[in-house]
N, C-alpha and C positions, 0 to 999 in steps of 0.2 A: 668187580673185586665188590661194589655199593649194592649193586641189586641181587648179591645172594644175603648179605651180611642183614636186608631189608627185605628178605621175603618170608612173607607169613611162616612158615617151619623153623627157619633158621632163629629167630624171634622169639616167637612161641618156648623153644630148646634153652636160648637164653638166658627171657624172665622164669622161668620156670629154675632155672641154674639159681638167676639171683635170688628169686624167694625162697626157694630151697637155703642159701648161704644166708639171708638173715632169719629161719626160722632155728639153723644150730645155730649162728651168734648166740639168739634170745635164751636158747635154752643154754650156752654155756655160760649167761652172765646174771640168769635169773638162781635166784635163792631156794636154793634146795627145800622142797615138801617135806613136812614128816608126815605117814602114815599115820589116821586116827580111825578109829569107827565110829565115827559118829559123823565121819566126811562127807558120805553117799548115804547117808541117812534122809529119808523125805521129811520135810520141812512146811510146815503152813501155820503162818502166823502163828508161834509160837507152840501148836499143839500138835502131838503126834497121831497122824493120819495113814490107814492102814492104805496101800500101792491100790485097790480093787477102787475107793472110791474119787478118786482124781482122772483116775484116764479119762481123756479129752476125747470128744466126741467133733467131729470137723463137719457134722451134717450145716448147720449154722453159715460153716466158712464156703460153702461150697456154692451159695448165691451172691455173697460178695464175689469170689473168685472167678466164675459165670458173669458178673454185669463187668469186672475189669476189662473179662475178654473180647464181650461182645463191643465196648467200646475202644477199647484200643485196636480190635481189626478196622472197625467204624474207621479210626483214625485215620491206620494206613490204606485203605481202600479210597478213600477221598482224597487225602493228602496225594498218593499217585495216580490218578485222574486224570486224565487229560482237561486243558482248558477252554476247549471250543464248547458252544453252544449245548450242543448236545448231550455231551458227557456231564453238562455241568445240572441238566436237568435229568440227568440219570441218578449223579450224588444227590441229590436230594430228593428224589422219590426213595433211594437208600439210607439214605440219614433217615428218614419218615418213617419205613420198618424197621429199623434198628432203636427210633423213640416205642414204638408199638410192643417191641419185644421186650425194651426195659421197662416198660410199663408193666408190660405182663410178668414182668419177672421180680417187680418190687411189690403185685400184689399177691404174689403167691404166698398158702401159709409156708413159713418159716418154723419147723421145730426147735421146740425150748428144750428139750433136755431136761 
């Protein structure tokens, strides 16, 4: 019985039910909102601006996301490598390659939008 309760599908369903119960309880005890026309209007520092001027560009975010992906994968590969002598040298060479790719990534021209 204990192995069935602790199995991942049953635990997932149990935590999903607990989370839904907390969500419903929070909705029941929360103060009711009143509709207002300015509630969903765009706002930036006290001035009304058209929505097309604040459309975000994710070009600069791409470089940071790629940098974190490279570094996290490098940490995963090195952390799971065996601890013998040959693997240590291969991990060092791999980290040197990662360093070169991070250096190249940091030197790239970033869009300024």
